[in-house]
N, C-alpha and C positions, 0 to 999 in steps of 0.2 A: 603570331608572336609564342617564343616558346614560353612556355612557364618555370617555374622551379615546382610547382606540383601541378598534380591532376586534381588533389580536392586535398585541404583544408578544414581539420576537420575539431572548435571549441570548445572541450566538454569532454572527459573522458569519464559520462557515465556509460551507465550501462548501454543507449542507444549510438552516443558518439564510438565507444569502442565497436560495438557489433558492425559500425558501417564503415568503421577504419577498417580493422580489421578485414571484412571479408571484401572491401573494392579495392583494396592491396595482394589479394590474393587474388583479383578479377585482374589484375597488373597495372593499375593504377600506382603513381607517384603519389603517396599519403602521407599531410604530417596531421598529429594530434598535436594541441598544446590545450595545460591541465593546470590551472593555478593553486587549487587547492590540494586534493589528492582521488589517487584511482580510483575509479569501480565508482566514481558518484553518492550521489545523494543514497542507494541502496543500500551499498555493504558497506560503508561505513556510519552514516546516521541514519538508517530507513531499513527494509525489510530485514535486510540478515542480523545484525546487533539487536533488534529488537525480537528475531525469533527467538534467537537465545536465550533472553528476557521470559519470554512467555514458556522458554522452558524448564526454566530455572524456577520461576513462579508456579509453576503446574507441579510440582515437586510435594510442594506443602499438600495439596490434596491424594496426589503416591501414596506416604507415610504415614495419615492419615485410615487411607484405604488399606496395604498394607495387614493393618492386626487383624484383621476379616480372614485373612489368608495366611494366621497363623506365625507371620514373622514379628517381631519384637523388638522393635525401633527407639525404644529409650535411650536419649540422649542426641535424636539429634540433629546437629543448631545449621543455619545459616549467615555465611558472612558473604556482605555487599560486596567488598574488598577483593573475593577471590574471586568471584564472575566477574567484577568489570576487568577485575586487570585478565585473566584467561580472555574474553571477547578481545581485548585490545589486542595482545596475542595473535587472536585468529584472523582477524581485521588489518594486523599487518601482514600475515602470511596472502590474506587474498591479495589488496594490494599488491604483493610481489609478483602473484598470479599474472593482476590485470599488464603488471609493466613486462615481464617475458611473453606476454599473450600477443604485446604491440608488438614487442621488438623482435621477435621470430617471427610476426607477420612483415618486417621490413619494415615499418612504420616509423616515421623519421617523429620522435616523441621528443614533448619541448614542453618544462613543466613551469610556466612562466604565465603570468596573463596574459590574452590577446588580443586585441582591438581593428576593426573590422577600418580599414583606410579607406575602402571602396570598393566598388563589385569585383573584384579581381585583387587586392591585397592588402593583408591582414603585418599588424605591428603584431613583434613578441617583441619585450627589452629593446626597442630602438634599432631591433635592424627590423626589415621591412620584406615579404616574401611573391610570393606571385603564384596565384592559382587557379585554375581554371574555373573549380569551386570553391566555395566555402559549405559548408554545412552549423548551422549553432544548435549547440547539443547542449547549452550548460544547465536544465532544468532549474526546480528552483529553489526555495528559497522561505523557511516559516517568516506567517506575518503576527505581529503582536497588535491587540488593538489599542487605539492612542489614548490612556487614561494616566491618570498620575499614579505613580510609583509604578509604571509597567516592569522598572527598570529591576524590581525584583521576581518578576519571572522569568521562566524557563519557556525553554521550547524543546522541540526534540534534536536540537543541534546540540543542546548542554546534557542534556539527563541524559546520555550515554554514559558521562565523564562526574557521575557526582558522586565527592567524595567518601557517603555514607548514602545509608535509604533515610530517610526525612519521617519522622513517629509518626508526622501524619499532613497530608497530600488532597492538596482540590486538584482537581484533574478538570480543564476546563472546554465545552466543547462537547461536540454528540456525533463527530465521526469516523472514522477507522482506526485513527491514531488516539482518539480520548480512548476510544473502548478501550480498546488495546493495552495502553497503559494504566486504563482502570486496575485493568486485570494483576496487570503485573505489579506493579504498588501493591496490591491488597494481595496476591500471591506470598509476593514476598516480607508480608509481615505489617507493613502500614494501615493506617487505620487514613481509609478512603474513602473519600466524596469526587462525586461528578455532578459535574455542572453546567444545566447545557440550557442558552436562550429560550428555544425553541421548546413543541409538547409533550414531544419524542424524539428521542435519538435517533441515527441511520435512516435519515430523511434517504427515500428512494426508493430502500431495502421492501421485502415483501411484509405486508403488516404482522399477518401469523410467528413473523424471525421476530420481531423488533416488540412485539409486548412477551414472549419465550425469554430475551435475554436478559428483558428486563427485568421477569420477574425470578431466571435461574441468578443476577448477578445480588440480587435484593435478597435472595434464598441464603447469599454464601455474604451477605456482609457487607457489601459497596453500597455505601450511602447518594440513591440517583437524588439530584436537586433539578425538577425545572423548571422552563419558565421564569428562569434565574438567571442572573451578572453579576459582574462583581464592577464597578464603577468605580472603584478608587482602594490601591492597596499602601499599609505604612508596613515600614518594619520599626519592629516595637525597641522599648531598652533589652530583652530578654534574648534579643535574636528570632523569634519568631514575628509573622507575616502576618496581619490582621486588613483580612477582603473586605472593603464597603461594600452591601449588596443594592440593585436598585429600588428595591423594598423598604430600604432602611435600615435593614439588619447586618448581622456582621457574623464572620468566619473567622478564626482562629487556625492556622496550617505553619509545619517548617515550612512548605514548597508546593507553588503554587504554581505549574503547568499546562500550559498553554497550546492547545492544539485545533486551533480557529479556524484553519486556512493557509495554505499557501499564496505566495508571487511569485511571479517568473524570477530570475536571475540575470537582470535583462543590464546591468548597471558597467559603465565604461565597457559595453561592446563597442558605443560608434553608432549605434544604429540610423540615431539620425542623422550623423555626416552621410553615412551612405542607404540613405531616404528607402530605408526599412522601416515598414507600417505596422503598427498593432490593430489590434481591434480593439471595437467599442470598451472590452472587460481589459484590458491592459496587454493582452499576450501578441505574438506572432503570428503576422494573418499568413496563411500560407494555403495555398489551390490546394487538389486532388493530388500532386505529386509532391506537396511538403514544398516546391518553390515559395517565394515572399513573392513583394514589387518588385525585387530587384533579379530579374528568375536565376545569377548566376549565383542568390545566394539563396542557402534554404535549410531549412528549421525543423526539429523531429524532438517528442517528447515531452517534457510535464511546461513548456516553454511554449507551444503552441497551443498550451489546455484543453486539448480534446479530450482522451481518457488517461488519464496520471498513473498509472499502471507500467514497471519494468517490463513483463511480458512485450507489452504494447508499444514505449520506446524501443527492444528488442527487434518487433515488428516492423516498424516504422525504419528504423536504420538499414535493415535488412533490405527491404526496398528502394532506398535510397539505391545504395549497392548496388543492386541489379539493374533501375534503370537508367541510373550512368554510365554502368561499366559493364554490364551482360543483363542487353535489354532482351533477347530471348528466351529467359526468366524471369522476368518481372513483371511480379502482379501485386494491384491492390491490397490493403491492407481492408481485414474483412471486418468491420469494427461490430456486426452482430455477432450477440451472443456470444459475449466476454465473458467468461467463468472468471468467478474475484471468490476469493478465502479474506475473513475479519477472526483472527488470531486475537480475540476474548477467550475466556474460559466459563464458559464452554465457547468451543471457535465456534464459530456461520460459515457459511459457502454459499453462492449459487449461482447460479448460471438461466439465462435466459431470462422472460418476462417475470416479471410477478403477478400476485390476479387483480391487484390493480389496475396497472399496467396492459393485461388482458380484454379487462372489461372499457378501457379509456378506448381500447382500442379496435372496439366493436365485435372482437372474438362472445361469441358463447364458449362461455366452459365450465367444465367439468374438474373440480378439485379434490383429490387422495390427502389424505392426512392423517399423519401417525406420531402421539406424542405415549412414547414410552421411556423406562428405566434400563437400561442395557443391562444384560446378563453379568459385565466384570462387576458393576456396583451390589450385584443381587447377593456377595457373602458381606457386605459395610453395610453402614448405617448412611451411606450419602442419598442425597435423593433428590438427585441433577437428575432430571429426563432429558430424555432428545424426542427433538423435533423434525420430521420429514412432510414433506410435501411438494405437492403435482400439481403444477398450474395444464390440463387438457383443453385443448379444441374440440368442442364436441359436436361438432361437424365433420374433421377430418380426423380426428382420433391423433390429434400429431400433438407430442407432447412440445408445453409452448417456456415451462418453466422449471429447474430442478431447483430445489432450495431444503436446507439442513441446519440445525443447531446441537452442536454434540460433538464428538470425541472424534476426532481426524477430520471432519469437513469438507474442509479441502480436501484433503485425498480419495475419498469420496464422491466429489461431484465432480474435480478432476478431470473421470472414465468418463461418468453421464455428462462432459460438458461433450466431448464424441460422440456421442450416441445421438445429441441435441443435435452438429454440425449435422451428422450425417438424415439427420432426415425420422426421429426415433420413435414411435406415435406408440400410444400409449398398451393398445395390442405387442406390439413388439417385444418391453417388457413384464406385459405378461407370459408368456412366451418361453420370456427367458427363466431359470433356473436358478434359486439364490443357490449361493454358496453359508452352508447352516454349520454350523449356530454363529455369525456375522447380525451388527445392526448392519450395516450396507445391505441386505438380503431386503429391508423392508421393502426398499424402491422397487422390487418387480414381485411384493405380493400383496402389496395394495388395492384392493379386489371394489370398495364399495366408495361412492364419490362424497363427500359433506352433500348435506340435502342442505336446499337453498333458503 
């Protein structure tokens, strides 16, 4: 039977676009349907605009530090509307690039909602298309707790379109997004409090980094409330928001921003009709080749709930394209040793095992750690500290994990991620000459392990 397409991709985010472009490049007939915005979460309401806002927030510290280097910056001011307008212009530019990439690759782009009819049929705006394979790459969506007044709160979908910078902000959550936006709001000038229902934010990260970031955010003036949660939100007569806490206390804010998790975007896809099964968590269940319970229907990215990072979705999209249309180049995605960064202020980045994970897995470990004030701050009043940490297997000398909190942590850890992937040992780091004077050289000059 001849189909209209060899691959029909639902969702033009990072993973979907990567799969579509390369499948087309391998000679496949490809269509992509996208009902919201090209580039997905990352480009529109995720990593890209967030990083732009992080840059904006960091300028406050740069201005404070500039006087130590002879700069007089009196009269410097910040305008939220200008930031958002410029951000919007950049996102529109990127949307255009994604459209051009798809069209130049020979992909048929349908900017409308797609619904799966059966194993080989997709419907878009009343028209049905037959296809050999269907790829679901619709991403995730922020979720809000079901509490009274939740309609007064915002999520990462709305935060990038705020008309003005709120004076008082409550950030609720303890993951990447919550910590990053606490830094953004505070850096841009809002009085910011982060609330998290757990003992400490960033569960799963190395404990030394979690504690370090807690201390640094507190030093900067971000208010942190752990073991705390909101049970009700009410809008007051003056327009402010009254948050009632589980312990009976109350907090007043102008904006309550929730970053308490995301759920897969599955509504209206026709999964039940097409007999695509979900796992116990509500994500699409797939095998090692991203095939669902219906072999001709595949899924990648946030909808499968593995590692919800843009580079992972890109790798999964590439793997699907290669397996289907260029099998001689196919290789599975390696989920071990994935580096990641949190663009809080200061930044954090990590690759490999945390000290706690290494010990839980039975390793005898040596830990090397350094906490210092970087050279750039030596002529300033800033007391911010940088933390660098190595977790090493005592038996083989192999480096199991690298962790950092400090300026440009992501840029530094990216290079070390290659070393870990290649099996670097502590001796190799010791034998590597540092670039002086830099903060990064500390990773190759730490010689004395922490005492047990």
